[in-house]
C-alpha positions in Angstrom: 21.4 50.6 1.9 18.5 52.5 0.5 15.6 50.5 -1.0 13.5 51.6 -4.0 10.2 49.8 -4.4 8.9 49.2 -7.9 5.5 47.9 -9.0 4.7 46.3 -12.2 0.9 46.8 -12.5 -1.0 44.4 -14.7 -4.7 45.3 -15.6 -6.8 42.3 -16.4 -10.2 40.8 -16.5 -11.1 37.1 -15.8 -11.4 35.4 -19.1 -15.2 34.7 -19.3 -17.0 34.0 -22.6 -19.1 37.0 -23.8 -17.2 39.6 -21.4 -13.9 39.7 -22.9 -12.4 40.1 -26.5 -16.0 40.5 -27.8 -14.7 42.4 -30.7 -13.3 39.0 -32.0 -16.8 37.6 -31.7 -20.1 38.0 -33.5 -21.3 39.9 -30.2 -19.4 42.9 -32.1 -18.0 42.4 -35.6 -15.6 39.3 -35.2 -16.6 35.8 -36.0 -14.9 33.4 -33.2 -17.2 31.9 -30.7 -17.1 33.7 -27.4 -15.6 30.6 -25.7 -12.8 30.5 -28.3 -12.0 34.3 -27.8 -12.0 34.0 -24.0 -9.7 31.0 -24.2 -7.3 33.0 -26.4 -7.6 35.8 -23.9 -6.6 33.5 -21.3 -3.7 32.3 -23.0 -2.5 35.8 -23.8 -2.8 36.7 -20.0 -0.7 34.0 -18.8 2.0 34.6 -21.6 2.1 38.2 -20.5 2.4 37.2 -16.9 5.2 34.8 -17.7 7.0 37.6 -19.6 6.5 40.0 -16.7 7.9 37.5 -14.1 10.8 36.9 -16.4 11.4 40.6 -16.8 11.4 41.2 -13.0 13.9 38.3 -12.6 16.1 40.0 -15.0 15.9 43.2 -13.1 16.7 41.6 -9.8 19.7 39.9 -11.3 20.8 43.2 -12.6 20.1 45.0 -9.2 22.4 42.3 -7.5 25.2 42.8 -10.0 24.9 46.8 -9.5 25.1 46.4 -5.5 28.1 44.2 -5.9 29.8 46.9 -8.0 28.4 50.0 -6.0 29.5 48.2 -2.8 33.0 48.7 -3.7 32.6 52.5 -4.2 32.3 55.3 -1.6 28.7 56.1 -2.0 25.6 54.4 -0.6 24.2 51.8 -3.1 20.4 51.6 -3.9 18.5 48.3 -3.8 15.6 48.1 -6.1 12.7 45.6 -5.1 10.3 44.6 -7.9 6.6 43.4 -7.3 4.0 42.1 -9.8 0.6 43.3 -9.1 -2.5 42.1 -11.0 -5.6 44.4 -10.5 -9.0 43.3 -11.8 -12.3 45.4 -11.8 -14.1 44.6 -8.6 -13.7 42.4 -5.6 -15.3 39.3 -7.2 -13.0 39.7 -10.3 -10.0 39.7 -7.8 -11.1 36.5 -6.1 -11.6 34.7 -9.4 -8.3 36.0 -10.7 -6.4 34.7 -7.7 -8.1 31.3 -8.0 -7.2 31.3 -11.7 -3.5 32.0 -11.3 -3.4 29.6 -8.4 -4.9 26.8 -10.6 -2.2 27.7 -13.1 0.4 26.7 -10.5 1.1 30.3 -9.2 3.5 30.7 -12.1 6.8 31.8 -10.7 7.4 34.5 -8.1 5.0 36.3 -5.7 2.0 38.1 -7.1 -0.1 40.6 -5.4 -3.9 40.9 -6.2 -5.9 43.9 -5.9 -9.2 45.2 -7.5 -9.8 48.6 -8.9 -13.1 50.5 -8.7 -14.7 53.5 -10.5 -17.3 55.1 -12.8 -15.0 55.0 -15.8 -11.8 53.6 -17.2 -10.1 56.7 -15.9 -11.2 56.3 -12.5 -10.4 52.4 -12.5 -6.8 53.3 -13.4 -6.6 56.1 -11.0 -7.8 53.8 -8.2 -5.4 51.3 -8.8 -2.4 53.5 -9.0 -3.4 55.1 -5.8 -3.5 51.7 -4.0 0.0 51.1 -5.4 1.3 54.4 -3.9 -0.5 53.7 -0.6 1.3 50.5 -0.4 4.6 52.6 -0.3 5.9 51.9 -3.9 8.1 54.5 -5.5 7.6 53.7 -9.2 4.8 52.1 -11.1 4.8 50.8 -14.7 1.3 49.5 -15.8 0.2 47.4 -18.7 -2.5 45.3 -20.2 -2.6 41.6 -20.5 -3.6 41.3 -24.3 -0.1 41.8 -25.7 1.3 38.5 -26.6 4.1 40.2 -28.5 5.4 41.8 -25.3 9.1 41.6 -25.1 10.6 41.5 -21.4 13.5 43.8 -22.5 10.8 46.6 -22.8 9.7 46.1 -19.4 13.3 46.3 -18.3 13.7 49.5 -20.3 10.6 51.0 -18.7 11.8 50.5 -15.1 15.4 51.8 -16.2 13.5 55.1 -17.7 11.6 55.4 -14.5 14.8 55.3 -12.5 16.1 58.2 -14.6 13.1 60.1 -13.9 13.4 59.6 -10.1 16.3 62.0 -10.4 13.9 64.7 -11.8 12.5 66.9 -9.2 9.0 66.8 -10.5 9.2 63.1 -11.7 7.7 62.4 -15.3 6.1 59.6 -17.1 7.2 56.7 -19.5 4.8 55.3 -22.1 4.8 52.9 -25.0 2.2 53.4 -27.9 0.0 50.5 -29.2 -0.9 50.1 -32.9 -4.1 52.4 -32.6 -3.1 55.7 -31.4 -3.2 54.5 -27.8 -0.8 53.3 -25.2 0.1 49.7 -24.1 2.4 50.7 -21.2 2.5 53.8 -19.0 4.0 54.7 -15.7 5.4 57.2 -13.5 7.2 58.0 -10.2 5.8 58.7 -6.9 6.6 62.4 -6.9 5.0 62.9 -10.3 1.7 65.0 -10.0 -0.1 63.1 -12.6 -3.1 61.0 -13.1 -5.4 59.2 -15.9 -8.3 61.8 -15.6 -9.3 63.0 -19.1 -7.1 60.4 -20.9 -9.3 57.4 -21.8 -12.5 59.6 -21.6 -11.4 62.8 -23.3 -13.9 65.5 -23.7 -12.1 67.0 -27.0 -11.9 63.5 -28.6 -8.1 63.3 -28.3 -6.8 59.7 -28.6 -5.1 58.2 -25.5 -1.3 58.6 -26.6 -2.1 62.4 -27.5 -4.0 63.0 -24.3 -1.1 61.8 -22.2 1.2 63.9 -24.0 -1.0 66.9 -23.9 -1.2 66.5 -20.1 2.4 66.3 -19.9 3.0 69.5 -21.9 0.5 71.4 -19.8 2.3 70.3 -16.6 5.7 70.7 -17.8 6.6 67.1 -17.1 9.1 65.0 -19.0 7.8 62.1 -20.8 10.1 59.1 -22.1 9.2 56.9 -25.1 9.2 53.2 -24.9 9.2 50.7 -27.8 5.6 50.2 -29.1 3.8 47.0 -28.2 0.7 46.1 -30.2 -2.4 44.6 -28.2 -5.4 42.5 -29.5 -8.8 44.0 -29.8 -9.9 43.7 -33.2 -9.7 41.0 -36.0 -7.1 43.2 -37.7 -5.1 43.4 -34.4 -5.3 39.6 -34.1 -4.0 39.2 -37.7 -1.0 41.5 -36.9 -0.3 39.6 -33.6 -0.4 36.2 -35.3 2.6 37.1 -37.5 4.3 38.7 -34.5 3.9 35.5 -32.3 5.1 33.3 -35.0 8.1 35.3 -35.3 8.8 35.5 -31.7 8.5 31.8 -31.3 11.3 31.3 -33.8 13.5 34.4 -32.7 13.3 33.1 -29.1 15.5 30.3 -30.1 18.3 33.0 -30.7 17.5 36.1 -28.7 17.6 36.0 -24.9 15.2 38.9 -24.2 12.1 37.2 -25.5 9.8 35.0 -23.5 8.2 32.9 -26.1 4.4 33.2 -26.1 3.8 29.5 -26.2 0.2 29.4 -24.9 -1.0 31.9 -27.4 0.7 30.1 -30.2 -1.0 26.8 -29.1 -4.3 28.7 -29.0 -4.0 29.8 -32.5 -3.0 26.6 -33.8 -6.1 25.0 -31.9 -8.2 27.8 -33.6 -6.9 26.9 -37.1 -5.8 30.6 -37.3 -2.1 30.6 -37.6 -1.4 31.1 -41.3 -2.3 34.8 -42.3 -2.6 35.5 -46.1 -3.7 38.7 -47.7 -5.2 39.5 -51.1 -3.1 41.2 -53.8 -2.6 44.8 -52.8 -2.9 47.3 -55.9 -2.8 50.4 -53.7 0.8 51.0 -54.2 3.1 53.2 -56.2 3.4 52.3 -59.8 6.5 50.3 -60.6 6.0 49.8 -64.3 9.1 52.0 -65.2 11.2 50.1 -62.5 10.3 46.4 -62.8 10.8 44.4 -65.9 
């Protein structure tokens, strides 16, 4: 049986006050105390890890079912292995992240910890991806940890798309947009001649999503589109995600592809920030000829 190794790469920093989610605090243009913002970040981190572990469990079950079916056929089945890797910026952050996850009970499943280095965000991403390839993985799907509205079905779809691209001679990339012209999830296959250089630090001012697509166009590589996943950077992002988290908490009772973001919901309740209201919006088309 041929084995295909798949890595789910989670980029994360240790939740320390004043060093994470500063745009939610007076350090930038927000209004939450740095400790409150870092605690919210910690809750989002563990909700995302939970969601990732659940998604990999779904993928492993699907692999067993596929093997059982393909084992009855004449061709050689492929066995997919999945590993969650958490990468943090620098060796000290890696040590702290390992301790943080262990203090949470290790969550469920084995997790590999690494650290990424570089002079820019592009460099850090490239370094982490290169470490994944050096460990012998065949595909990598990466994401951030500030996405409490992540659904595990999107992670599953990401790997399904990557497996389609394995059949392409030059590989290809998959990506999920965020809400601000960037990406929340991106990955490619081992044979794909691609990297992040010029994406997050683009000399022409291209946004991240456009930069990825332009690089693919220039190289003639296929790119496959995943459902968008919003992250949390600004107060506006947080307001949007509050409504999503509330909806997910309820829909999780009826929908089996959702891992309920319970920690984030509890943090929002503790913050007193769980009831988003907006002022009347008059910036709309006139309806005086329609409404009575």
